[in-house]
C-alpha positions as CSV (number, residue, x, y, z in Angstrom):
1,M,25.7,-34.4,-10.3
2,K,25.5,-31.3,-7.3
3,Y,25.8,-27.8,-9.0
4,D,28.5,-25.2,-8.0
5,T,25.8,-23.2,-6.2
6,V,26.0,-19.3,-4.8
7,L,22.4,-18.5,-2.7
8,V,21.2,-14.7,-2.7
9,L,19.6,-14.0,0.9
10,D,16.3,-12.4,-0.1
11,F,16.0,-8.8,1.9
12,G,12.8,-8.1,0.4
13,G,14.9,-5.5,-2.4
14,Q,13.3,-5.2,-6.3
15,Y,16.0,-6.8,-7.4
16,C,16.6,-9.7,-5.2
17,H,15.8,-12.4,-8.0
18,L,18.1,-10.1,-10.8
19,I,20.5,-10.9,-8.5
20,G,20.4,-14.7,-8.8
21,R,19.8,-13.9,-12.9
22,R,23.1,-12.5,-12.7
23,I,24.7,-15.8,-11.7
24,R,22.8,-18.3,-13.5
25,E,24.6,-15.9,-16.9
26,H,27.9,-17.3,-15.4
27,E,26.3,-20.4,-15.7
28,I,26.5,-21.2,-12.1
29,Y,23.3,-22.0,-10.0
30,S,21.6,-19.5,-7.3
31,E,19.2,-20.2,-5.4
32,I,16.6,-17.8,-3.3
33,V,16.0,-18.3,0.0
34,P,14.9,-16.3,3.1
35,H,16.5,-13.9,4.8
36,N,16.1,-15.5,7.9
37,I,17.5,-18.9,6.8
38,K,19.5,-20.6,9.3
39,A,23.1,-21.5,9.5
40,E,22.4,-24.5,10.1
41,E,19.9,-24.7,7.0
42,I,22.7,-23.7,4.4
43,K,24.9,-26.5,5.9
44,L,21.6,-28.7,5.1
45,L,21.4,-27.6,1.3
46,N,25.2,-28.7,1.1
47,E,23.4,-32.1,0.4
48,K,21.9,-31.1,-2.5
49,F,24.4,-28.4,-3.8
50,N,28.1,-27.4,-3.2
51,V,27.1,-23.9,-1.5
52,K,30.1,-22.0,-2.2
53,G,29.2,-18.4,-1.2
54,L,26.2,-16.3,0.3
55,I,24.6,-12.5,-1.5
56,L,22.6,-10.5,0.9
57,S,20.1,-8.6,-0.9
58,G,19.3,-4.9,-0.6
59,G,15.8,-4.4,0.2
60,P,13.0,-1.3,1.3
61,A,13.8,-1.4,5.0
62,S,16.5,0.7,7.3
63,V,17.9,-1.1,9.7
64,F,17.0,0.8,12.4
65,N,13.7,0.1,11.9
66,E,11.5,-2.1,13.9
67,G,11.1,-5.4,12.7
68,A,13.6,-5.4,10.0
69,P,14.8,-8.0,8.4
70,K,18.1,-9.7,10.4
71,L,20.7,-12.2,10.1
72,D,21.6,-15.0,11.5
73,A,24.7,-14.0,13.2
74,K,26.4,-17.6,12.9
75,I,26.5,-17.3,9.0
76,L,29.2,-15.1,8.5
77,D,31.2,-17.6,10.9
78,L,30.4,-20.6,7.9
79,G,33.2,-20.0,6.4
80,L,31.7,-18.8,2.8
81,P,32.3,-16.0,1.3
82,V,28.9,-13.2,2.4
83,L,28.9,-10.1,-0.2
84,G,26.6,-7.7,1.0
85,L,24.5,-5.7,-1.3
86,C,23.1,-2.3,0.0
87,Y,20.8,-3.4,2.7
88,G,22.6,-6.2,3.3
89,H,25.9,-4.2,3.1
90,Q,24.9,-1.9,6.0
91,L,23.4,-4.9,7.5
92,I,26.7,-6.6,7.8
93,A,28.2,-3.3,9.0
94,H,26.0,-3.0,11.7
95,M,26.0,-6.5,13.3
96,A,29.8,-5.8,13.1
97,G,29.5,-2.6,15.0
98,G,30.1,0.2,12.8
99,K,28.2,3.0,12.3
100,V,25.5,3.3,9.8
101,G,22.6,6.0,9.5
102,P,21.0,8.3,7.2
103,A,22.9,9.9,4.9
104,K,23.3,13.1,4.4
105,R,22.2,13.1,0.9
106,R,20.4,10.0,-0.7
107,E,21.5,8.7,-3.7
108,Y,19.2,7.1,-6.4
109,G,20.9,6.5,-9.6
110,A,23.8,6.9,-11.2
111,T,27.0,8.0,-9.1
112,Y,30.9,8.0,-9.4
113,V,32.8,6.1,-6.5
114,T,36.6,6.1,-5.3
115,I,38.3,2.8,-5.5
116,D,40.6,3.0,-2.9
117,K,41.9,-0.5,-2.8
118,P,40.9,-2.8,-6.2
119,V,41.1,-6.1,-4.3
120,D,39.1,-9.3,-4.5
121,V,35.5,-7.9,-5.5
122,L,36.6,-4.9,-6.6
123,K,40.0,-6.1,-8.8
124,G,40.7,-4.8,-12.1
125,L,39.0,-1.8,-10.9
126,D,39.6,1.9,-12.5
127,R,40.3,5.0,-9.7
128,W,36.6,5.9,-10.4
129,E,33.8,4.0,-11.6
130,R,30.4,4.7,-12.4
131,V,27.8,2.4,-10.1
132,W,24.3,2.4,-9.6
133,M,23.2,3.3,-6.2
134,S,19.4,3.3,-4.8
135,H,19.7,4.0,-1.0
136,S,19.1,6.1,1.8
137,D,21.2,5.1,5.0
138,A,24.5,4.6,4.7
139,V,28.3,3.5,6.5
140,F,30.1,5.8,8.0
141,S,32.3,4.1,9.7
142,V,33.4,0.1,10.1
143,P,35.1,-1.6,13.3
144,P,39.2,-2.0,13.2
145,E,38.7,-5.9,11.9
146,Y,37.2,-4.5,8.2
147,E,38.7,-2.0,6.2
148,V,37.3,0.8,3.5
149,L,37.7,0.0,-0.6
150,A,35.2,2.2,-1.6
151,H,34.5,5.4,-1.1
152,S,31.9,8.2,-2.2
153,E,31.0,12.0,-2.4
154,N,27.9,10.6,-0.1
155,C,28.6,7.5,1.1
156,P,31.7,7.7,3.3
157,V,32.1,3.1,3.5
158,A,30.7,2.5,-0.4
159,A,32.6,-0.8,-0.1
160,F,34.7,-3.0,2.8
161,R,36.1,-6.0,3.4
162,H,37.1,-7.9,6.8
163,R,40.6,-8.3,7.1
164,R,40.6,-11.9,7.4
165,K,37.3,-13.7,6.7
166,P,36.2,-13.3,3.0
167,I,33.1,-11.0,4.3
168,Y,32.3,-7.7,1.6
169,G,29.9,-5.2,1.3
170,L,28.9,-3.1,-1.6
171,Q,26.6,-0.1,-1.2
172,W,26.0,-0.2,-4.6
173,H,24.1,-2.6,-7.4
174,P,26.5,-4.3,-9.2
175,E,23.7,-6.6,-10.7
176,V,21.4,-4.0,-12.7
177,V,23.5,-3.2,-16.0
178,H,23.9,0.7,-14.9
179,T,26.7,-0.2,-12.7
180,E,29.0,-0.7,-15.7
181,K,31.6,-3.1,-14.5
182,G,29.1,-5.0,-12.2
183,V,29.9,-8.2,-14.7
184,Q,33.3,-8.0,-13.8
185,M,32.4,-7.6,-9.9
186,L,30.2,-10.4,-10.0
187,R,32.8,-12.5,-11.9
188,N,35.3,-11.9,-9.1
189,L,33.4,-13.0,-6.7
190,L,32.0,-16.1,-8.3
191,F,35.5,-17.2,-10.0
192,E,38.0,-15.7,-7.4
193,V,36.6,-15.5,-3.9
194,C,34.3,-18.0,-4.8
195,K,36.3,-20.5,-6.9
196,C,32.6,-21.7,-8.5
197,K,33.1,-24.2,-11.0
198,A,30.3,-23.1,-14.1
199,N,28.6,-26.4,-14.5
200,W,25.0,-25.6,-15.0
201,R,22.3,-25.1,-18.0
202,M,18.5,-23.7,-19.1
203,E,18.5,-27.3,-20.1
204,D,18.1,-28.4,-16.8
205,M,15.5,-25.4,-16.0
206,I,13.0,-26.8,-18.7
207,N,13.6,-30.6,-17.1
208,R,12.7,-28.9,-14.2
209,M,9.4,-27.1,-15.1
210,V,8.2,-30.0,-17.4
211,E,8.9,-32.6,-13.4
212,E,7.0,-29.7,-11.6
213,V,4.0,-29.7,-13.7
214,K,4.0,-33.8,-14.1
215,A,4.2,-33.8,-10.0
216,E,1.7,-30.9,-9.5
217,V,-1.1,-32.3,-11.8
218,G,-0.3,-35.8,-11.1
219,G,-3.3,-37.9,-13.4
220,G,-5.2,-35.2,-13.6
221,K,-6.5,-32.1,-16.4
222,A,-5.4,-28.4,-16.5
223,I,-6.3,-26.0,-18.5
224,I,-3.6,-22.9,-19.5
225,A,-4.2,-19.4,-19.8
226,L,-3.1,-18.6,-23.2
227,S,-2.5,-15.0,-24.8
228,G,0.0,-15.2,-27.1
229,G,2.9,-13.5,-25.9
230,I,6.3,-15.7,-24.8
231,D,5.5,-16.3,-21.3
232,S,2.6,-17.5,-21.7
233,S,3.2,-19.4,-25.0
234,V,6.4,-21.4,-22.9
235,A,4.1,-22.3,-20.4
236,T,1.8,-23.6,-22.6
237,V,4.7,-26.3,-24.5
238,V,6.7,-26.9,-21.0
239,A,3.0,-28.0,-20.2
240,A,1.8,-29.7,-23.4
241,R,5.2,-31.9,-23.0
242,A,4.5,-32.5,-19.3
243,I,0.6,-33.3,-19.5
244,G,-0.2,-34.3,-23.4
245,D,-3.8,-34.0,-23.9
246,R,-4.8,-33.4,-20.6
247,L,-3.9,-29.3,-21.2
248,T,-6.2,-27.4,-22.8
249,A,-4.9,-23.7,-23.2
250,V,-7.6,-21.3,-23.2
251,F,-7.5,-17.9,-24.9
252,V,-9.6,-15.0,-23.3
253,D,-10.1,-12.1,-26.2
254,H,-11.2,-9.2,-23.3
255,G,-11.0,-6.8,-25.9
256,F,-7.8,-5.3,-25.2
257,M,-5.6,-6.8,-27.7
258,R,-3.3,-5.6,-29.9
259,E,-4.8,-5.2,-33.9
260,N,-5.0,-8.8,-35.3
261,E,-3.8,-10.1,-31.9
262,P,-6.9,-13.2,-32.0
263,E,-6.2,-14.0,-35.4
264,F,-2.0,-14.4,-34.8
265,V,-2.7,-16.9,-31.9
266,K,-5.2,-19.2,-33.3
267,N,-3.0,-19.2,-36.5
268,V,0.2,-20.1,-34.4
269,F,-0.9,-22.3,-31.8
270,Q,-3.7,-24.5,-34.3
271,G,-0.4,-26.4,-35.6
272,F,0.9,-27.3,-32.2
273,K,-0.4,-30.5,-30.7
274,I,-2.7,-29.1,-27.8
275,N,-6.5,-28.4,-27.4
276,L,-6.8,-25.0,-27.9
277,V,-10.1,-22.6,-26.7
278,M,-11.0,-18.9,-27.8
279,V,-13.2,-16.9,-25.7
280,N,-14.8,-14.6,-26.6
281,A,-15.2,-12.0,-23.7
282,R,-15.1,-8.4,-24.9
283,E,-18.3,-7.3,-23.6
284,R,-18.3,-8.9,-19.5
285,F,-14.8,-7.4,-19.4
286,L,-16.0,-3.5,-20.8
287,K,-19.0,-3.8,-18.6
288,R,-16.8,-4.6,-15.7
289,L,-14.8,-1.9,-16.1
290,K,-16.8,0.9,-16.9
291,G,-16.8,3.8,-14.4
292,V,-13.7,2.6,-13.3
293,F,-10.6,4.8,-12.7
294,D,-7.8,3.6,-10.6
295,P,-4.8,1.4,-12.5
296,E,-4.7,-0.8,-9.3
297,T,-8.7,-1.4,-9.5
298,K,-8.4,-2.2,-13.1
299,R,-5.8,-4.8,-12.7
300,K,-7.9,-6.4,-9.8
301,I,-10.9,-6.5,-12.0
302,I,-9.2,-7.7,-14.9
303,G,-7.6,-10.5,-13.0
304,E,-10.7,-11.5,-10.9
305,E,-12.7,-11.8,-15.0
306,F,-10.0,-13.8,-16.1
307,I,-10.4,-16.3,-13.6
308,R,-14.1,-16.4,-13.8
309,V,-13.5,-17.0,-17.3
310,F,-11.2,-19.7,-16.8
311,E,-13.3,-21.3,-14.1
312,E,-15.9,-22.0,-16.6
313,E,-13.9,-22.8,-19.2
314,A,-12.1,-26.0,-16.7
315,E,-15.4,-27.1,-16.0
316,K,-16.0,-27.4,-19.0
317,A,-13.0,-29.4,-19.8
318,G,-12.9,-31.0,-16.2
319,A,-9.8,-29.8,-15.5
320,E,-8.8,-28.8,-11.8
321,Y,-5.4,-26.7,-12.1
322,L,-5.1,-23.6,-14.0
323,I,-1.1,-22.7,-14.9
324,Q,-0.1,-19.4,-16.1
325,G,2.7,-17.7,-17.6
326,T,3.9,-15.4,-14.4
327,I,7.4,-15.0,-14.8
328,Y,9.4,-12.9,-11.6
329,P,9.3,-9.5,-12.9
330,D,5.3,-10.0,-12.2
331,R,5.6,-11.2,-9.1
332,I,8.8,-8.7,-7.6
333,E,6.7,-6.0,-8.7
334,S,2.8,-7.3,-6.9
335,G,5.1,-7.0,-3.3
336,F,4.1,-10.9,-3.4
337,R,7.4,-11.2,-0.1
338,K,7.1,-10.0,3.1
339,F,9.6,-7.5,3.1
340,S,9.2,-6.5,-0.7
341,D,7.3,-2.8,-2.1
342,K,4.5,-3.4,-4.0
343,I,5.0,-1.0,-7.2
344,K,1.7,-2.3,-9.5
345,T,-0.5,-5.5,-9.0
346,H,0.2,-7.7,-11.9
347,H,-3.8,-9.3,-13.1
348,N,-2.5,-12.6,-12.9
349,V,-0.5,-12.4,-9.4
350,A,-1.8,-9.9,-6.7
351,G,-4.7,-8.9,-8.8
352,L,-6.1,-12.7,-8.1
353,P,-9.7,-12.5,-6.2
354,T,-9.5,-14.6,-3.2
355,C,-11.5,-17.5,-3.8
356,I,-10.7,-19.2,-6.2
357,K,-12.3,-22.9,-7.6
358,F,-9.0,-24.7,-8.9
359,K,-7.3,-26.9,-6.9
360,K,-3.6,-24.8,-7.5
361,I,-2.6,-22.3,-10.0
362,I,0.5,-23.8,-11.7
363,E,3.7,-21.0,-12.6
364,P,6.4,-23.5,-13.9
365,L,8.3,-19.9,-14.9
366,R,7.8,-18.2,-11.9
367,D,11.5,-17.5,-11.1
368,L,12.8,-16.9,-15.0
369,Y,13.3,-12.9,-16.1
370,K,11.9,-12.3,-19.9
371,D,15.8,-12.8,-21.2
372,E,16.0,-16.5,-19.7
373,V,12.5,-17.5,-21.2
374,R,13.0,-16.2,-24.7
375,K,16.1,-18.7,-24.1
376,V,14.1,-21.8,-23.3
377,A,11.7,-20.9,-26.0
378,A,14.3,-20.6,-28.3
379,L,15.4,-24.5,-26.9
380,L,11.7,-25.5,-27.0
381,G,11.5,-24.5,-31.0
382,L,8.7,-21.9,-31.0
383,P,8.7,-20.3,-33.7
384,K,10.5,-16.6,-33.9
385,E,7.6,-15.0,-34.3
386,I,7.0,-16.1,-30.3
387,V,10.6,-16.1,-29.4
388,F,11.6,-12.4,-30.0
389,R,7.9,-10.9,-29.7
390,Q,7.7,-7.6,-27.2
391,P,6.4,-7.7,-23.8
392,F,2.8,-6.7,-23.9
393,P,0.6,-6.6,-20.8
394,G,-1.9,-9.3,-19.7
395,P,-4.4,-6.6,-19.2
396,G,-3.5,-5.2,-22.1
397,L,-4.5,-1.8,-23.7
398,A,-6.7,-1.7,-20.5
399,V,-3.4,-0.2,-18.9
400,R,-2.2,1.6,-21.6
401,V,-5.4,4.0,-21.3
402,I,-5.5,6.2,-18.4
403,G,-8.4,6.6,-16.6
404,E,-11.8,5.4,-17.8
405,I,-11.9,2.5,-20.2
406,T,-14.7,3.4,-22.9
407,E,-14.3,1.4,-26.5
408,E,-13.7,4.3,-28.6
409,K,-10.2,4.9,-25.9
410,V,-9.4,1.5,-26.5
411,E,-9.7,1.8,-30.2
412,I,-7.7,4.9,-29.9
413,A,-4.7,3.2,-28.4
414,R,-5.0,0.0,-30.6
415,K,-4.5,2.4,-33.8
416,A,-1.7,4.6,-32.1
417,D,-0.2,1.0,-31.1
418,K,-0.6,0.0,-34.3
419,I,1.5,3.0,-35.9
420,V,3.9,2.8,-33.3
421,R,4.9,-0.4,-34.2
422,E,4.8,-0.5,-37.8
423,E,7.0,2.9,-38.2
424,I,9.4,1.1,-35.5
425,E,9.5,-2.3,-37.4
426,K,10.4,-0.5,-40.6
427,S,13.2,0.9,-39.1
428,S,16.9,-0.7,-37.8
429,L,15.7,0.2,-34.3
430,K,13.0,-3.3,-33.8
431,D,16.0,-5.3,-32.6
432,K,17.4,-3.4,-30.7
433,L,14.5,-2.3,-28.2
434,W,12.8,-4.2,-25.8
435,Q,9.7,-2.7,-25.8
436,Y,7.8,0.4,-27.1
437,F,3.7,1.3,-27.4
438,A,1.3,3.7,-27.5
439,V,-0.2,5.2,-24.2
440,L,-3.5,6.9,-24.5
441,T,-3.4,9.4,-21.5
442,D,-6.5,11.2,-20.1
443,T,-5.1,14.5,-20.5
444,K,-6.9,16.4,-23.5
445,A,-5.2,19.8,-25.4
446,T,-5.7,22.3,-28.1
447,G,-4.4,21.5,-31.7
448,V,-5.6,23.0,-34.8
449,K,-7.0,21.3,-37.7
450,G,-7.7,22.1,-40.8
451,D,-7.4,25.8,-40.1
452,A,-9.8,25.1,-37.2
453,R,-9.3,24.6,-33.1
454,A,-9.4,21.1,-32.4
455,Y,-9.6,19.8,-28.7
456,G,-8.4,16.4,-28.4
457,Y,-6.3,13.7,-26.4
458,V,-2.7,13.8,-26.0
459,V,-0.6,10.5,-26.8
460,A,2.3,9.3,-24.7
461,I,5.1,7.2,-26.8
462,R,7.1,4.8,-24.8
463,A,10.3,2.6,-26.5
464,V,12.5,1.2,-24.3
465,E,15.6,0.0,-23.8
466,S,16.3,-3.3,-21.5
467,R,17.8,-6.9,-20.9
468,E,14.9,-8.1,-18.7
469,A,12.8,-5.6,-17.4
470,M,13.8,-5.2,-13.9
471,T,15.8,-1.6,-15.0
472,A,15.3,-0.4,-18.4
473,S,16.5,3.0,-20.2
474,F,15.0,5.0,-22.6
475,A,15.5,4.6,-25.9
476,K,17.0,7.6,-27.7
477,I,14.7,7.4,-30.6
478,P,15.9,9.7,-34.1
479,Y,13.3,13.0,-34.6
480,R,12.6,12.1,-37.9
481,L,11.3,8.4,-36.6
482,L,9.7,10.5,-33.7
483,E,8.7,13.0,-36.1
484,R,6.7,10.3,-38.9
485,I,5.2,8.4,-35.7
486,S,3.1,11.9,-34.3
487,T,2.3,12.9,-38.1
488,R,1.1,9.5,-38.4
489,I,-0.9,9.2,-35.0
490,T,-2.3,12.9,-35.3
491,N,-3.5,12.6,-39.3
492,E,-5.1,9.0,-39.2
493,I,-6.7,9.3,-35.5
494,P,-9.0,12.3,-35.6
495,Q,-9.4,12.7,-31.4
496,V,-5.6,12.7,-30.8
497,V,-4.4,16.5,-31.5
498,R,-0.5,15.8,-29.3
499,V,1.9,13.4,-29.1
500,V,4.9,13.8,-26.5
501,Y,7.6,11.2,-26.0
502,D,8.8,9.8,-22.5
503,I,11.9,10.1,-21.8
504,T,12.1,8.4,-18.0
505,H,14.1,5.4,-17.1
506,K,13.5,2.3,-15.3
507,P,13.5,3.3,-11.9
508,P,12.0,5.9,-10.7
509,A,9.2,4.9,-13.5
510,T,8.3,1.5,-14.5
511,I,8.2,0.4,-18.2
512,E,3.9,0.9,-18.3
513,W,2.4,4.1,-17.6
514,E,-0.1,2.2,-15.2
């Protein structure tokens, strides 16, 4: 059976795979392809899929930049519906002879647009809509064969369509949750414009991942990096289905875990039929990070040390392959594609050393988002305490301690993290929040404890709501709950004198501080 498919052309935007994710939410298959794919290659893909439409992603470039990514002009003559978003919107206008240039005022974040013609992709929208913008260039006019569908205060052409062909452009991002009717816009595109049928299921992804691991490992052996988080746990079960007892799961305790984390992992995975190895590597990690302040350097050191531990364990097990639970947000934030900006290095992506002894690193979850991984976990029968675990970074508390890592600072961060989790999990917010944790800042402040002056650390609390971690909103936690958390931290951790709450969305911030 061939799936109805919408291709997403990747121009380096941070939300590229989020577009694909939103399409799959409608049970329509999406495939991410390079921006420079040729029209003939798209035709050939019809041997495998029913290609029903194309979306051109956003990207950090300007259409005027030297070496800016281009589009094969013949694609616009295929007769397939094409929707350009942000950079894709500007590129289509530029190629058609429209006027594109620097916006008089850049638009980042929530913006209100006026819908001039609620047709096709914009069908059913109100006169004014709240959307998510992120651009410095803008389209100021389109040629006669195009017409304007929407505008904003700073963007004269916020949406357009070709008068005869199914070609559209939106300056905003319908794929992010902050565009209030983004789902409706995408549904209009998929079902009204592209005429897609919903014939793809998540179960198909599981079969594909299992077959991929089988093919990559062949008759060999592999080890998998198991942290106990949702991503590595799902990857472990997928890999176990694929290669059985030729898999060894390695849990590395680098000393930056949450309280009782090693015991939790051991208790959960002893019930699975896998070879589980627990490695205590606390001293070697702490030694490597002594005197290191820069967060990017921290991540690279942690990534390298992880690999060295895995190489040692692989040699013992006779394994030649390393399997990781890397998911798409890890890869995109590490700037792994040509035209994407690097936000931060993830220890298991760009943080890996260049010299690695494994034949190959296999990442079966590499194109999935966190919420998709949770669905796969439930389908695989993983216990609820794994399925609904909140995300925890691979480098652990090392990226929640700002500045140099010391045993004392890690222990402060661990205690503060425990208090935050305990208080939130006693409240009604537990199932409403994506992530919640404490950060030990590198700032000290004056306080008063026991009628005497105290000079100690400042701890920041971070709690966010999100669907897939590519965007997030800070949580509006009740003051009484914040007060309990603050009181406990300053009372139970002598070194801390002040607690602050982070009220920054993503973007412009990331969820983690480092």
